[in-house]
N, CA, C and O atoms as a GROMACS GRO file, in nm:
protein
  564
    1MET      N    1   0.094  -0.121   0.028
    1MET     CA    2   0.001   0.013   0.021
    1MET      C    3   0.070   0.129   0.009
    1MET      O    4   0.129   0.165   0.111
    2THR      N    5   0.087   0.241  -0.146
    2THR     CA    6   0.159   0.323  -0.086
    2THR      C    7   0.077   0.412   0.024
    2THR      O    8  -0.025   0.389   0.090
    3ARG      N    9   0.196   0.561   0.011
    3ARG     CA   10   0.152   0.668   0.039
    3ARG      C   11  -0.022   0.772   0.010
    3ARG      O   12  -0.107   0.830   0.077
    4GLU      N   13   0.004   0.747  -0.115
    4GLU     CA   14  -0.102   0.761  -0.127
    4GLU      C   15  -0.280   0.704  -0.124
    4GLU      O   16  -0.390   0.760  -0.126
    5GLU      N   17  -0.218   0.525  -0.116
    5GLU     CA   18  -0.354   0.448  -0.083
    5GLU      C   19  -0.370   0.508   0.020
    5GLU      O   20  -0.444   0.607   0.024
    6ILE      N   21  -0.302   0.459   0.131
    6ILE     CA   22  -0.310   0.532   0.321
    6ILE      C   23  -0.408   0.638   0.293
    6ILE      O   24  -0.531   0.638   0.292
    7ILE      N   25  -0.291   0.754   0.263
    7ILE     CA   26  -0.466   0.888   0.222
    7ILE      C   27  -0.579   0.899   0.178
    7ILE      O   28  -0.659   0.986   0.212
    8ALA      N   29  -0.597   0.816   0.100
    8ALA     CA   30  -0.692   0.832   0.007
    8ALA      C   31  -0.823   0.715   0.070
    8ALA      O   32  -0.944   0.707   0.050
    9LYS      N   33  -0.696   0.615   0.176
    9LYS     CA   34  -0.802   0.594   0.312
    9LYS      C   35  -0.860   0.622   0.416
    9LYS      O   36  -0.968   0.582   0.462
   10ILE      N   37  -0.759   0.720   0.467
   10ILE     CA   38  -0.807   0.822   0.556
   10ILE      C   39  -0.892   0.954   0.508
   10ILE      O   40  -0.928   1.050   0.577
   11ARG      N   41  -0.911   0.932   0.384
   11ARG     CA   42  -0.978   1.072   0.354
   11ARG      C   43  -1.156   0.966   0.333
   11ARG      O   44  -1.267   1.006   0.369
   12LYS      N   45  -1.131   0.868   0.284
   12LYS     CA   46  -1.218   0.766   0.313
   12LYS      C   47  -1.339   0.728   0.453
   12LYS      O   48  -1.460   0.710   0.454
   13VAL      N   49  -1.206   0.729   0.591
   13VAL     CA   50  -1.276   0.722   0.681
   13VAL      C   51  -1.319   0.819   0.708
   13VAL      O   52  -1.412   0.827   0.788
   14GLU      N   53  -1.267   0.917   0.653
   14GLU     CA   54  -1.315   1.090   0.702
   14GLU      C   55  -1.481   1.137   0.582
   14GLU      O   56  -1.593   1.189   0.583
   15ALA      N   57  -1.431   1.103   0.539
   15ALA     CA   58  -1.607   1.058   0.447
   15ALA      C   59  -1.703   1.021   0.485
   15ALA      O   60  -1.814   1.064   0.454
   16LEU      N   61  -1.666   0.888   0.597
   16LEU     CA   62  -1.749   0.826   0.608
   16LEU      C   63  -1.850   0.878   0.761
   16LEU      O   64  -1.968   0.862   0.792
   17PHE      N   65  -1.755   0.932   0.815
   17PHE     CA   66  -1.835   0.991   0.922
   17PHE      C   67  -1.882   1.150   0.882
   17PHE      O   68  -1.934   1.236   0.952
   18MET      N   69  -1.851   1.149   0.771
   18MET     CA   70  -1.929   1.357   0.734
   18MET      C   71  -2.080   1.236   0.632
   18MET      O   72  -2.198   1.271   0.644
   19GLY      N   73  -2.050   1.127   0.559
   19GLY     CA   74  -2.211   1.028   0.563
   19GLY      C   75  -2.186   1.113   0.433
   19GLY      O   76  -2.278   1.195   0.427
   20THR      N   77  -2.074   1.134   0.293
   20THR     CA   78  -2.105   1.152   0.152
   20THR      C   79  -1.942   1.121   0.094
   20THR      O   80  -1.837   1.122   0.158
   21ASP      N   81  -1.950   1.112   0.042
   21ASP     CA   82  -1.846   1.152  -0.063
   21ASP      C   83  -1.815   1.257  -0.187
   21ASP      O   84  -1.708   1.311  -0.214
   22SER      N   85  -1.907   1.268  -0.236
   22SER     CA   86  -1.964   1.417  -0.277
   22SER      C   87  -1.965   1.563  -0.268
   22SER      O   88  -2.057   1.615  -0.204
   23PRO      N   89  -1.851   1.656  -0.340
   23PRO     CA   90  -1.803   1.829  -0.270
   23PRO      C   91  -1.886   1.842  -0.204
   23PRO      O   92  -1.858   1.841  -0.084
   24GLY      N   93  -2.018   1.860  -0.240
   24GLY     CA   94  -2.135   1.937  -0.256
   24GLY      C   95  -2.179   1.893  -0.069
   24GLY      O   96  -2.180   1.967   0.030
   25GLU      N   97  -2.215   1.721  -0.084
   25GLU     CA   98  -2.262   1.672   0.037
   25GLU      C   99  -2.174   1.723   0.110
   25GLU      O  100  -2.210   1.801   0.198
   26MET      N  101  -2.015   1.687   0.089
   26MET     CA  102  -1.917   1.690   0.220
   26MET      C  103  -1.900   1.848   0.264
   26MET      O  104  -1.819   1.879   0.350
   27GLN      N  105  -1.981   1.944   0.200
   27GLN     CA  106  -1.933   2.039   0.279
   27GLN      C  107  -2.086   2.083   0.361
   27GLN      O  108  -2.105   2.150   0.463
   28ALA      N  109  -2.171   2.022   0.278
   28ALA     CA  110  -2.328   2.016   0.462
   28ALA      C  111  -2.301   1.910   0.539
   28ALA      O  112  -2.330   1.937   0.655
   29ALA      N  113  -2.256   1.798   0.526
   29ALA     CA  114  -2.169   1.740   0.614
   29ALA      C  115  -2.090   1.848   0.706
   29ALA      O  116  -2.127   1.867   0.822
   30LYS      N  117  -2.004   1.902   0.663
   30LYS     CA  118  -1.929   1.929   0.781
   30LYS      C  119  -1.940   1.997   0.806
   30LYS      O  120  -1.866   2.036   0.895
   31SER      N  121  -2.106   2.144   0.726
   31SER     CA  122  -2.174   2.234   0.857
   31SER      C  123  -2.244   2.221   0.944
   31SER      O  124  -2.283   2.296   1.034
   32ALA      N  125  -2.272   2.036   0.896
   32ALA     CA  126  -2.411   2.024   1.013
   32ALA      C  127  -2.244   1.968   1.147
   32ALA      O  128  -2.265   1.991   1.267
   33LEU      N  129  -2.106   1.904   1.108
   33LEU     CA  130  -2.097   1.948   1.221
   33LEU      C  131  -2.021   2.010   1.266
   33LEU      O  132  -1.985   1.993   1.382
   34ASP      N  133  -1.980   2.088   1.197
   34ASP     CA  134  -1.922   2.250   1.310
   34ASP      C  135  -2.103   2.284   1.388
   34ASP      O  136  -2.121   2.319   1.504
   35ARG      N  137  -2.187   2.266   1.310
   35ARG     CA  138  -2.305   2.349   1.357
   35ARG      C  139  -2.320   2.199   1.532
   35ARG      O  140  -2.316   2.245   1.646
   36LEU      N  141  -2.332   2.083   1.517
   36LEU     CA  142  -2.321   2.010   1.612
   36LEU      C  143  -2.254   2.098   1.727
   36LEU      O  144  -2.303   2.171   1.814
   37LYS      N  145  -2.101   2.058   1.688
   37LYS     CA  146  -1.977   2.100   1.742
   37LYS      C  147  -1.987   2.274   1.825
   37LYS      O  148  -1.922   2.305   1.925
   38GLU      N  149  -2.101   2.381   1.738
   38GLU     CA  150  -2.145   2.468   1.801
   38GLU      C  151  -2.248   2.443   1.939
   38GLU      O  152  -2.240   2.499   2.048
   39GLN      N  153  -2.330   2.357   1.901
   39GLN     CA  154  -2.480   2.289   2.015
   39GLN      C  155  -2.388   2.264   2.105
   39GLN      O  156  -2.406   2.330   2.207
   40LEU      N  157  -2.286   2.186   2.110
   40LEU     CA  158  -2.216   2.158   2.215
   40LEU      C  159  -2.123   2.258   2.278
   40LEU      O  160  -2.101   2.268   2.399
   41ALA      N  161  -2.074   2.327   2.188
   41ALA     CA  162  -2.016   2.474   2.306
   41ALA      C  163  -2.099   2.523   2.358
   41ALA      O  164  -2.094   2.582   2.466
   42ALA      N  165  -2.245   2.499   2.245
   42ALA     CA  166  -2.393   2.660   2.375
   42ALA      C  167  -2.385   2.509   2.470
   42ALA      O  168  -2.301   2.523   2.558
   43ALA      N  169  -2.437   2.398   2.472
   43ALA     CA  170  -2.454   2.337   2.575
   43ALA      C  171  -2.405   2.329   2.658
   43ALA      O  172  -2.283   2.324   2.671
   44PRO      N  173  -2.553   2.320   2.807
   44PRO     CA  174  -2.472   2.326   2.979
   44PRO      C  175  -2.331   2.214   2.975
   44PRO      O  176  -2.247   2.210   3.065
   45GLU      N  177  -2.329   2.162   2.902
   45GLU     CA  178  -2.247   2.042   2.940
   45GLU      C  179  -2.083   2.124   2.978
   45GLU      O  180  -1.996   2.177   2.908
   46GLN      N  181  -2.090   2.113   3.041
   46GLN     CA  182  -1.901   2.134   3.096
   46GLN      C  183  -1.782   2.050   3.001
   46GLN      O  184  -1.777   1.959   2.918
   47ALA      N  185  -1.694   2.144   3.071
   47ALA     CA  186  -1.536   2.080   2.961
   47ALA      C  187  -1.451   2.021   3.079
   47ALA      O  188  -1.424   2.093   3.175
   48GLN      N  189  -1.416   1.913   3.074
   48GLN     CA  190  -1.360   1.851   3.142
   48GLN      C  191  -1.216   1.819   3.114
   48GLN      O  192  -1.182   1.840   2.998
   49GLU      N  193  -1.111   1.766   3.205
   49GLU     CA  194  -1.008   1.709   3.145
   49GLU      C  195  -0.989   1.576   3.147
   49GLU      O  196  -0.998   1.509   3.250
   50PHE      N  197  -0.963   1.532   3.039
   50PHE     CA  198  -0.972   1.373   2.984
   50PHE      C  199  -0.738   1.326   2.958
   50PHE      O  200  -0.648   1.380   2.894
   51GLN      N  201  -0.744   1.231   3.031
   51GLN     CA  202  -0.658   1.189   2.991
   51GLN      C  203  -0.631   1.061   2.948
   51GLN      O  204  -0.631   0.957   3.014
   52PHE      N  205  -0.612   1.076   2.845
   52PHE     CA  206  -0.549   0.927   2.729
   52PHE      C  207  -0.374   0.848   2.745
   52PHE      O  208  -0.325   0.870   2.634
   53SER      N  209  -0.315   0.805   2.792
   53SER     CA  210  -0.248   0.726   2.763
   53SER      C  211  -0.158   0.560   2.658
   53SER      O  212  -0.167   0.438   2.675
   54MET      N  213  -0.096   0.628   2.577
   54MET     CA  214  -0.080   0.628   2.451
   54MET      C  215   0.082   0.550   2.419
   54MET      O  216   0.138   0.639   2.355
   55PRO      N  217   0.141   0.481   2.427
   55PRO     CA  218   0.279   0.380   2.404
   55PRO      C  219   0.316   0.423   2.294
   55PRO      O  220   0.401   0.512   2.287
   56ASP      N  221   0.249   0.359   2.162
   56ASP     CA  222   0.226   0.366   2.070
   56ASP      C  223   0.265   0.468   2.002
   56ASP      O  224   0.165   0.504   1.941
   57PRO      N  225   0.388   0.566   1.965
   57PRO     CA  226   0.413   0.662   1.900
   57PRO      C  227   0.320   0.749   1.752
   57PRO      O  228   0.297   0.867   1.726
   58TRP      N  229   0.292   0.627   1.688
   58TRP     CA  230   0.221   0.605   1.642
   58TRP      C  231   0.104   0.663   1.637
   58TRP      O  232   0.065   0.755   1.565
   59LYS      N  233   0.038   0.588   1.739
   59LYS     CA  234  -0.121   0.644   1.716
   59LYS      C  235  -0.135   0.720   1.768
   59LYS      O  236  -0.230   0.795   1.743
   60ARG      N  237  -0.034   0.750   1.888
   60ARG     CA  238  -0.027   0.900   1.988
   60ARG      C  239  -0.022   1.039   1.932
   60ARG      O  240  -0.082   1.136   1.978
   61GLN      N  241   0.086   1.037   1.784
   61GLN     CA  242   0.081   1.104   1.694
   61GLN      C  243  -0.073   1.148   1.584
   61GLN      O  244  -0.119   1.257   1.550
   62LEU      N  245  -0.103   1.045   1.565
   62LEU     CA  246  -0.217   1.016   1.550
   62LEU      C  247  -0.328   1.081   1.605
   62LEU      O  248  -0.366   1.191   1.565
   63PHE      N  249  -0.384   1.012   1.702
   63PHE     CA  250  -0.423   1.136   1.823
   63PHE      C  251  -0.422   1.253   1.838
   63PHE      O  252  -0.533   1.307   1.835
   64VAL      N  253  -0.304   1.340   1.860
   64VAL     CA  254  -0.324   1.442   1.917
   64VAL      C  255  -0.293   1.505   1.802
   64VAL      O  256  -0.307   1.626   1.824
   65ALA      N  257  -0.244   1.479   1.640
   65ALA     CA  258  -0.348   1.590   1.513
   65ALA      C  259  -0.498   1.540   1.535
   65ALA      O  260  -0.574   1.636   1.547
   66LEU      N  261  -0.544   1.450   1.542
   66LEU     CA  262  -0.653   1.466   1.556
   66LEU      C  263  -0.741   1.516   1.649
   66LEU      O  264  -0.861   1.517   1.622
   67VAL      N  265  -0.697   1.564   1.768
   67VAL     CA  266  -0.663   1.610   1.868
   67VAL      C  267  -0.739   1.819   1.736
   67VAL      O  268  -0.838   1.885   1.704
   68ARG      N  269  -0.592   1.810   1.724
   68ARG     CA  270  -0.583   1.925   1.672
   68ARG      C  271  -0.714   1.983   1.504
   68ARG      O  272  -0.757   2.076   1.436
   69ARG      N  273  -0.716   1.850   1.528
   69ARG     CA  274  -0.786   1.929   1.371
   69ARG      C  275  -0.954   1.921   1.457
   69ARG      O  276  -1.052   1.910   1.383
   70HIS      N  277  -0.965   1.923   1.524
   70HIS     CA  278  -1.106   1.966   1.578
   70HIS      C  279  -1.061   2.100   1.708
   70HIS      O  280  -1.099   2.099   1.825
   71ASN      N  281  -0.986   2.188   1.654
   71ASN     CA  282  -0.932   2.302   1.730
   71ASN      C  283  -0.911   2.256   1.877
   71ASN      O  284  -0.941   2.355   1.944
   72LEU      N  285  -0.883   2.177   1.941
   72LEU     CA  286  -0.831   2.154   2.041
   72LEU      C  287  -0.712   2.098   2.106
   72LEU      O  288  -0.654   2.002   2.056
   73ALA      N  289  -0.671   2.156   2.219
   73ALA     CA  290  -0.539   2.194   2.176
   73ALA      C  291  -0.444   2.080   2.301
   73ALA      O  292  -0.455   2.127   2.415
   74PRO      N  293  -0.390   1.994   2.299
   74PRO     CA  294  -0.337   1.888   2.375
   74PRO      C  295  -0.238   1.930   2.452
   74PRO      O  296  -0.157   2.020   2.429
   75TYR      N  297  -0.249   1.835   2.578
   75TYR     CA  298  -0.085   1.879   2.638
   75TYR      C  299  -0.057   1.752   2.733
   75TYR      O  300  -0.107   1.642   2.754
   76ARG      N  301   0.027   1.814   2.770
   76ARG     CA  302   0.086   1.718   2.900
   76ARG      C  303   0.098   1.805   3.024
   76ARG      O  304   0.144   1.917   3.004
   77ARG      N  305   0.062   1.770   3.158
   77ARG     CA  306   0.118   1.812   3.229
   77ARG      C  307   0.280   1.850   3.259
   77ARG      O  308   0.353   1.810   3.168
   78TYR      N  309   0.343   1.913   3.358
   78TYR     CA  310   0.435   1.951   3.431
   78TYR      C  311   0.473   1.732   3.446
   78TYR      O  312   0.377   1.656   3.450
   79ARG      N  313   0.605   1.682   3.451
   79ARG     CA  314   0.614   1.581   3.512
   79ARG      C  315   0.541   1.514   3.446
   79ARG      O  316   0.545   1.405   3.503
   80GLN      N  317   0.452   1.503   3.331
   80GLN     CA  318   0.412   1.411   3.269
   80GLN      C  319   0.435   1.301   3.190
   80GLN      O  320   0.440   1.340   3.073
   81ARG      N  321   0.448   1.208   3.196
   81ARG     CA  322   0.537   1.087   3.062
   81ARG      C  323   0.463   1.156   2.961
   81ARG      O  324   0.358   1.221   2.957
   82GLN      N  325   0.588   1.107   2.845
   82GLN     CA  326   0.582   1.145   2.669
   82GLN      C  327   0.438   1.100   2.673
   82GLN      O  328   0.359   1.194   2.674
   83THR      N  329   0.382   0.973   2.676
   83THR     CA  330   0.306   0.882   2.680
   83THR      C  331   0.154   0.903   2.718
   83THR      O  332   0.066   0.818   2.707
   84THR      N  333   0.141   1.031   2.764
   84THR     CA  334   0.020   1.109   2.811
   84THR      C  335  -0.033   1.241   2.741
   84THR      O  336   0.035   1.343   2.732
   85VAL      N  337  -0.152   1.229   2.694
   85VAL     CA  338  -0.190   1.302   2.649
   85VAL      C  339  -0.313   1.388   2.706
   85VAL      O  340  -0.412   1.324   2.743
   86MET      N  341  -0.314   1.525   2.717
   86MET     CA  342  -0.447   1.539   2.796
   86MET      C  343  -0.516   1.636   2.712
   86MET      O  344  -0.462   1.706   2.627
   87VAL      N  345  -0.621   1.634   2.737
   87VAL     CA  346  -0.743   1.707   2.615
   87VAL      C  347  -0.822   1.724   2.733
   87VAL      O  348  -0.840   1.651   2.831
   88ARG      N  349  -0.874   1.860   2.694
   88ARG     CA  350  -0.999   1.934   2.748
   88ARG      C  351  -1.114   1.997   2.668
   88ARG      O  352  -1.108   2.097   2.597
   89THR      N  353  -1.211   1.924   2.691
   89THR     CA  354  -1.326   1.899   2.591
   89THR      C  355  -1.456   1.852   2.701
   89THR      O  356  -1.446   1.835   2.823
   90THR      N  357  -1.580   1.838   2.614
   90THR     CA  358  -1.664   1.765   2.659
   90THR      C  359  -1.681   1.652   2.671
   90THR      O  360  -1.609   1.576   2.607
   91ARG      N  361  -1.797   1.593   2.768
   91ARG     CA  362  -1.734   1.433   2.707
   91ARG      C  363  -1.814   1.348   2.571
   91ARG      O  364  -1.785   1.246   2.509
   92SER      N  365  -1.904   1.427   2.563
   92SER     CA  366  -2.023   1.386   2.434
   92SER      C  367  -1.870   1.455   2.282
   92SER      O  368  -1.877   1.409   2.168
   93MET      N  369  -1.796   1.522   2.306
   93MET     CA  370  -1.715   1.555   2.196
   93MET      C  371  -1.668   1.398   2.224
   93MET      O  372  -1.753   1.314   2.196
   94VAL      N  373  -1.528   1.344   2.280
   94VAL     CA  374  -1.461   1.277   2.305
   94VAL      C  375  -1.489   1.122   2.212
   94VAL      O  376  -1.440   1.054   2.122
   95ASP      N  377  -1.657   1.128   2.358
   95ASP     CA  378  -1.733   0.971   2.314
   95ASP      C  379  -1.797   0.966   2.156
   95ASP      O  380  -1.805   0.856   2.101
   96LYS      N  381  -1.833   1.068   2.097
   96LYS     CA  382  -1.938   1.149   1.952
   96LYS      C  383  -1.825   1.129   1.890
   96LYS      O  384  -1.820   1.006   1.897
   97VAL      N  385  -1.726   1.162   1.832
   97VAL     CA  386  -1.645   1.255   1.777
   97VAL      C  387  -1.511   1.183   1.790
   97VAL      O  388  -1.479   1.087   1.720
   98LEU      N  389  -1.448   1.229   1.868
   98LEU     CA  390  -1.344   1.233   1.868
   98LEU      C  391  -1.306   1.064   1.910
   98LEU      O  392  -1.230   0.999   1.837
   99TRP      N  393  -1.327   1.044   1.950
   99TRP     CA  394  -1.298   0.822   2.009
   99TRP      C  395  -1.298   0.780   1.867
   99TRP      O  396  -1.202   0.754   1.794
  100PRO      N  397  -1.452   0.778   1.838
  100PRO     CA  398  -1.514   0.661   1.706
  100PRO      C  399  -1.427   0.744   1.577
  100PRO      O  400  -1.453   0.717   1.460
  101GLN      N  401  -1.360   0.809   1.601
  101GLN     CA  402  -1.251   0.897   1.479
  101GLN      C  403  -1.139   0.780   1.495
  101GLN      O  404  -1.110   0.699   1.406
  102TYR      N  405  -1.071   0.786   1.647
  102TYR     CA  406  -0.962   0.768   1.659
  102TYR      C  407  -0.939   0.622   1.640
  102TYR      O  408  -0.831   0.580   1.600
  103ILE      N  409  -1.041   0.545   1.668
  103ILE     CA  410  -1.030   0.388   1.646
  103ILE      C  411  -1.012   0.335   1.530
  103ILE      O  412  -0.929   0.247   1.503
  104GLU      N  413  -1.140   0.420   1.408
  104GLU     CA  414  -1.090   0.384   1.296
  104GLU      C  415  -1.017   0.434   1.224
  104GLU      O  416  -0.996   0.370   1.121
  105LEU      N  417  -0.929   0.595   1.242
  105LEU     CA  418  -0.803   0.570   1.195
  105LEU      C  419  -0.703   0.486   1.303
  105LEU      O  420  -0.614   0.423   1.245
  106SER      N  421  -0.703   0.480   1.388
  106SER     CA  422  -0.597   0.403   1.448
  106SER      C  423  -0.610   0.273   1.375
  106SER      O  424  -0.510   0.240   1.312
  107ASP      N  425  -0.750   0.164   1.370
  107ASP     CA  426  -0.720   0.070   1.296
  107ASP      C  427  -0.638   0.059   1.186
  107ASP      O  428  -0.538  -0.012   1.196
  108LEU      N  429  -0.676   0.143   1.031
  108LEU     CA  430  -0.608   0.164   0.961
  108LEU      C  431  -0.444   0.224   0.924
  108LEU      O  432  -0.372   0.233   0.825
  109LEU      N  433  -0.442   0.240   0.996
  109LEU     CA  434  -0.273   0.324   1.066
  109LEU      C  435  -0.238   0.206   1.130
  109LEU      O  436  -0.120   0.240   1.122
  110HIS      N  437  -0.232   0.108   1.182
  110HIS     CA  438  -0.196   0.030   1.233
  110HIS      C  439  -0.229  -0.113   1.081
  110HIS      O  440  -0.131  -0.186   1.084
  111SER      N  441  -0.268  -0.131   1.037
  111SER     CA  442  -0.280  -0.244   0.932
  111SER      C  443  -0.228  -0.236   0.834
  111SER      O  444  -0.187  -0.331   0.767
  112TYR      N  445  -0.216  -0.056   0.789
  112TYR     CA  446  -0.120  -0.005   0.703
  112TYR      C  447   0.066  -0.020   0.754
  112TYR      O  448   0.151  -0.059   0.675
  113LEU      N  449   0.091   0.014   0.874
  113LEU     CA  450   0.239  -0.027   0.958
  113LEU      C  451   0.263  -0.200   0.933
  113LEU      O  452   0.363  -0.261   0.896
  114ASP      N  453   0.157  -0.236   0.962
  114ASP     CA  454   0.132  -0.416   0.992
  114ASP      C  455   0.167  -0.437   0.825
  114ASP      O  456   0.282  -0.477   0.812
  115GLU      N  457   0.116  -0.425   0.734
  115GLU     CA  458   0.182  -0.458   0.597
  115GLU      C  459   0.296  -0.410   0.546
  115GLU      O  460   0.374  -0.495   0.503
  116THR      N  461   0.330  -0.284   0.537
  116THR     CA  462   0.418  -0.215   0.518
  116THR      C  463   0.560  -0.282   0.553
  116THR      O  464   0.656  -0.302   0.479
  117THR      N  465   0.534  -0.325   0.750
  117THR     CA  466   0.629  -0.431   0.835
  117THR      C  467   0.699  -0.551   0.790
  117THR      O  468   0.813  -0.596   0.804
  118ARG      N  469   0.559  -0.598   0.713
  118ARG     CA  470   0.590  -0.722   0.713
  118ARG      C  471   0.686  -0.765   0.506
  118ARG      O  472   0.748  -0.864   0.468
  119ASP      N  473   0.649  -0.638   0.435
  119ASP     CA  474   0.692  -0.703   0.294
  119ASP      C  475   0.805  -0.601   0.331
  119ASP      O  476   0.893  -0.657   0.265
  120ILE      N  477   0.869  -0.495   0.386
  120ILE     CA  478   1.065  -0.444   0.433
  120ILE      C  479   1.054  -0.616   0.455
  120ILE      O  480   1.085  -0.683   0.356
  121ILE      N  481   1.003  -0.702   0.602
  121ILE     CA  482   1.092  -0.784   0.590
  121ILE      C  483   1.104  -0.933   0.512
  121ILE      O  484   1.188  -1.022   0.519
  122SER      N  485   0.992  -0.918   0.442
  122SER     CA  486   0.986  -1.062   0.368
  122SER      C  487   1.093  -1.014   0.256
  122SER      O  488   1.131  -1.116   0.198
  123ARG      N  489   1.171  -0.875   0.191
  123ARG     CA  490   1.150  -0.885   0.100
  123ARG      C  491   1.382  -0.854   0.127
  123ARG      O  492   1.482  -0.894   0.067
  124SER      N  493   1.360  -0.782   0.228
  124SER     CA  494   1.513  -0.769   0.269
  124SER      C  495   1.540  -0.864   0.388
  124SER      O  496   1.655  -0.841   0.427
  125VAL      N  497   1.484  -0.960   0.462
  125VAL     CA  498   1.526  -1.009   0.578
  125VAL      C  499   1.572  -1.183   0.484
  125VAL      O  500   1.673  -1.220   0.425
  126HIS      N  501   1.442  -1.247   0.512
  126HIS     CA  502   1.346  -1.364   0.507
  126HIS      C  503   1.237  -1.360   0.479
  126HIS      O  504   1.154  -1.313   0.557
  127GLY      N  505   1.204  -1.413   0.353
  127GLY     CA  506   1.043  -1.487   0.345
  127GLY      C  507   0.948  -1.514   0.399
  127GLY      O  508   0.837  -1.460   0.397
  128ASP      N  509   1.002  -1.643   0.476
  128ASP     CA  510   0.872  -1.638   0.608
  128ASP      C  511   0.897  -1.600   0.702
  128ASP      O  512   0.978  -1.585   0.794
  129LEU      N  513   0.784  -1.582   0.651
  129LEU     CA  514   0.765  -1.451   0.829
  129LEU      C  515   0.626  -1.526   0.949
  129LEU      O  516   0.536  -1.463   1.004
  130SER      N  517   0.657  -1.688   0.959
  130SER     CA  518   0.553  -1.750   1.012
  130SER      C  519   0.614  -1.763   1.137
  130SER      O  520   0.737  -1.772   1.142
  131GLU      N  521   0.519  -1.767   1.283
  131GLU     CA  522   0.597  -1.777   1.359
  131GLU      C  523   0.651  -1.894   1.424
  131GLU      O  524   0.628  -2.002   1.369
  132ALA      N  525   0.714  -1.893   1.525
  132ALA     CA  526   0.811  -1.983   1.592
  132ALA      C  527   0.708  -2.102   1.594
  132ALA      O  528   0.592  -2.100   1.634
  133VAL      N  529   0.765  -2.186   1.551
  133VAL     CA  530   0.750  -2.379   1.598
  133VAL      C  531   0.682  -2.389   1.785
  133VAL      O  532   0.799  -2.413   1.817
  134GLU      N  533   0.629  -2.391   1.881
  134GLU     CA  534   0.642  -2.466   1.968
  134GLU      C  535   0.702  -2.603   1.977
  134GLU      O  536   0.634  -2.703   1.953
  135GLN      N  537   0.796  -2.607   2.004
  135GLN     CA  538   0.855  -2.713   2.085
  135GLN      C  539   0.924  -2.846   2.190
  135GLN      O  540   1.032  -2.904   2.202
  136PRO      N  541   0.759  -2.851   2.264
  136PRO     CA  542   0.707  -2.946   2.319
  136PRO      C  543   0.824  -3.018   2.439
  136PRO      O  544   0.922  -3.063   2.380
  137ASN      N  545   0.830  -3.032   2.546
  137ASN     CA  546   0.951  -3.124   2.581
  137ASN      C  547   1.084  -3.069   2.594
  137ASN      O  548   1.174  -3.151   2.616
  138LEU      N  549   1.103  -2.991   2.589
  138LEU     CA  550   1.273  -2.907   2.537
  138LEU      C  551   1.302  -2.871   2.645
  138LEU      O  552   1.221  -2.798   2.702
  139PRO      N  553   1.448  -2.913   2.725
  139PRO     CA  554   1.520  -2.873   2.856
  139PRO      C  555   1.478  -2.727   2.824
  139PRO      O  556   1.471  -2.694   2.706
  140LEU      N  557   1.448  -2.632   2.926
  140LEU     CA  558   1.501  -2.469   2.915
  140LEU      C  559   1.694  -2.487   2.964
  140LEU      O  560   1.756  -2.593   2.958
  141GLY      N  561   1.741  -2.374   3.000
  141GLY     CA  562   1.893  -2.311   2.963
  141GLY      C  563   1.923  -2.386   2.886
  141GLY      O  564   2.032  -2.377   2.830
   0.00000   0.00000   0.00000
């Protein structure tokens, strides 16, 4: 899978969340999403602090980029680990928008990285990528 293919897939996933592939309908869906965000901002629901722990650097980069796309500011508190991402927003924004998009894009990223890694290893190191065979009753050490 090429970079262009993965970018196209990401756009398709985003289109799923917006409900269409046509430019006019995508604009309408974006406007609807913006209205939803405005409603969330105007609703009495209070913003709160959410903490996410993501040891995988690629998934953390994806999550931070997604947070920024929604005009939120990711941060860490003093002395928090690099794996921690803090976000101040509403519960409904996390549950209905941010986290579902992250899960979908994270799965896509994982499959792309897995496929790319397997391809590189099989071409440059060894073609057999099967797991090691379990040998029962062998002495340890």
